[in-house]
C-alpha positions in Angstrom: -1.6 1.6 5.3 0.0 2.4 2.0 -2.2 0.0 0.0 -4.4 1.3 -2.8 -8.0 1.9 -2.0 -10.1 -1.0 -3.4 -11.7 0.1 -6.7 -14.9 -1.7 -5.9 -15.3 0.3 -2.7 -14.7 3.6 -4.5 -17.3 2.5 -7.1 -19.9 1.7 -4.4 -19.4 5.1 -2.7 -19.4 7.1 -5.9 -22.7 5.3 -7.0 -24.3 6.1 -3.7 -23.2 9.7 -3.8 -24.5 10.1 -7.4 -27.9 8.5 -6.4 -28.3 10.9 -3.6 -26.9 14.0 -5.4 -24.1 14.4 -2.9 -20.4 15.0 -2.9 -17.7 14.9 -0.3 -15.9 18.1 0.4 -12.5 18.5 2.1 -11.6 21.7 3.9 -8.6 21.8 6.2 -8.7 18.5 8.2 -12.5 18.1 7.9 -14.7 16.2 5.4 -18.4 16.7 5.0 -21.3 15.8 2.7 -22.6 18.5 0.4 -24.9 18.7 -2.6 -23.1 18.2 -5.9 -21.3 15.7 -8.1 -18.8 13.4 -6.4 -15.1 13.8 -7.0 -13.3 10.5 -7.2 -10.0 12.0 -5.9 -11.7 13.3 -2.8 -13.4 10.0 -2.2 -10.0 8.2 -2.4 -8.4 10.7 -0.1 -11.3 10.2 2.4 -10.7 6.5 2.3 -7.0 7.0 2.9 -7.7 9.4 5.8 -10.2 6.8 7.2 -13.1 9.2 7.0 -14.7 6.4 4.9 -13.9 2.9 6.2 -14.7 -0.7 5.6 -16.1 -2.6 8.6 -15.4 -6.2 9.6 -18.6 -7.3 7.9 -17.7 -5.7 4.7 -20.0 -2.7 4.9 -18.7 0.7 3.9 -19.1 3.4 6.6 -19.6 6.9 5.2 -20.5 9.6 7.7 -22.7 7.3 9.8 -24.3 5.8 6.7 -23.7 2.0 6.2 -23.4 1.0 2.5 -23.7 -2.8 1.9 -20.9 -4.0 -0.3 -22.2 -7.4 -1.2 -18.7 -8.9 -0.7 -18.3 -12.4 0.4 -15.5 -11.7 2.9 -14.9 -15.4 3.7 -14.3 -16.1 0.0 -12.0 -13.1 -0.3 -10.0 -14.2 2.8 -9.7 -17.7 1.3 -8.5 -16.3 -2.0 -5.9 -14.1 -0.3 -4.6 -17.1 1.8 -4.5 -19.3 -1.3 -2.6 -16.7 -3.3 -0.1 -16.2 -0.5 0.4 -19.9 -0.1 0.6 -21.0 -3.7 1.5 -18.1 -6.0 3.3 -15.2 -4.1 7.0 -14.7 -4.3 9.0 -13.8 -1.3 9.1 -10.2 -2.5 5.3 -10.1 -2.8 4.8 -11.5 0.7 7.2 -9.0 2.1 5.5 -6.1 0.3 2.0 -7.3 1.5 3.3 -7.7 5.1 4.7 -4.1 4.9 1.5 -2.8 3.5 -0.4 -4.4 6.4 2.0 -2.9 8.9 3.6 -6.2 9.9 7.0 -5.7 11.5 9.5 -7.5 9.3 12.3 -7.8 11.8 12.4 -8.2 15.6 13.6 -5.2 17.5 17.1 -5.6 18.9 17.4 -7.1 22.3 
């Protein structure tokens, strides 16, 4: 997806890495945990490359470590649905659909 990485998710990962005295390093196509200070740009890139992911229950998965987010995913889903239904313009809906990978037109028959 081309959507921005959620700021709250990056903050949770950075806080965890700082507490543990760790950083994420990126060499070639591989990421790994090392000792050091976290680099926000590498964390964002790791999210985009799906090395760090957000699970269905809202936990953040980081190299086999599960970080609780504390997010109320039901409330978030409801807010998104309300926004789409009440506030979003056609352009916003099309942009969001594109960001989610929804095909905007049917393939030719």
